[in-house]
C-alpha positions, -999 to 999 in steps of 0.1 A, spaced: 0 0 0 13 34 -10 13 66 9 4 101 -4 34 125 -1 26 161 -8 51 188 -17 40 225 -18 57 259 -21 40 282 4 42 318 13 46 327 50 9 335 53 -1 301 39 -8 307 2 1 281 -24 -12 293 -58 10 292 -89 45 296 -75 59 322 -99 66 343 -68 94 319 -58 116 331 -86 131 358 -64 146 332 -41 176 311 -50 168 274 -53 195 259 -30 209 225 -40 198 213 -6 162 221 -15 165 199 -46 179 171 -24 150 175 0 125 172 -28 145 143 -43 142 125 -9 104 129 -10 102 117 -46 127 89 -39 101 66 -24 74 74 -50 65 52 -79 37 73 -93 24 109 -95 -10 121 -85 -22 155 -98 -52 177 -101 -62 188 -136 -49 224 -134 -15 213 -122 -14 185 -148 -21 211 -175 9 232 -163 32 203 -158 26 183 -190 39 209 -215 68 218 -192 80 184 -180 73 163 -211 100 180 -231 127 180 -204 155 155 -203 178 145 -175 203 170 -189 178 198 -184 166 188 -150 175 158 -128 138 154 -120 128 148 -156 132 110 -157 109 107 -127 82 130 -141 83 115 -176 89 78 -166 64 75 -138 27 67 -141 6 98 -137 -29 98 -123 -50 129 -128 -81 137 -108 -105 155 -131 -140 154 -144 -131 173 -176 -98 160 -188 -100 137 -218 -73 119 -238 -42 131 -219 -11 133 -242 17 131 -216 30 95 -216 18 72 -188 -11 94 -178 -45 81 -168 -75 101 -157 -89 89 -123 -122 108 -128 -137 133 -104 -124 135 -68 -136 107 -46 -119 97 -13 -127 61 -22 -109 63 -55 -78 78 -39 -79 51 -12 -81 25 -40 -52 41 -58 -31 40 -26 -40 4 -20 -29 -6 -56 3 14 -58 36 -2 -52 56 26 -36 42 61 -28 22 87 -47 38 121 -52 17 152 -53 30 187 -62 8 217 -63 -28 205 -70 -41 226 -41 -78 218 -47 -70 181 -47 -47 184 -17 -73 203 3 -98 176 -3 -74 148 6 -64 166 38 -100 169 48 -105 132 41 -73 121 60 -56 108 29 -23 128 31 4 108 48 32 134 45 31 171 39 63 188 28 60 226 29 87 248 15 78 281 32 91 313 16 98 344 37 71 364 18 35 373 27 12 374 -4 -22 379 10 -55 373 -7 -46 342 -27 -55 306 -24 -45 292 10 -36 255 15 -60 251 44 -97 259 40 -113 282 65 -124 263 96 -102 233 90 -84 219 120 -55 197 108 -33 182 135 2 173 122 34 160 136 67 178 126 92 153 113 117 175 94 128 211 97 155 226 75 164 262 68 181 275 37 203 306 31 175 321 10 152 322 41 131 293 28 123 267 54 114 231 46 88 217 71 80 181 68 49 168 86 30 136 89 -5 130 101 -8 132 139 
């Protein structure tokens, strides 16, 4: 049975929308190593439709020479939660269908290795509410954005246990949590 491991770039005030705002902060090699450690146990990728539509054109053309993560993204099975996506073109992609906690549980039960989720905030919020996220890796940037999409919905109480804490010279902090 696989676990769901989530990786998010987050502002200090909890926002996780399209991370173009991270460009002002150097990406430390240690950050790549931390993300690589998360991905290291994963055998498949789980994405929401919007993130899939951003990732597919960007990652499908990358090679290992362009980015060391390219072989994982291009060579792993990709599962997309969507009620609208049809005929995905990115290799090894299947559409799970609309979000259902039961379909995610089934996917976890039938996956050898873990499922990696990046971005996909609508999907992640639903999985958090349903207790389906096993690890949450937040890369918190020293920047407040205000008024954007927060990771946690209003009124959500989400107990977590801190497993990892690592600070980088850029001021970014990696906080790794598991379900409490």
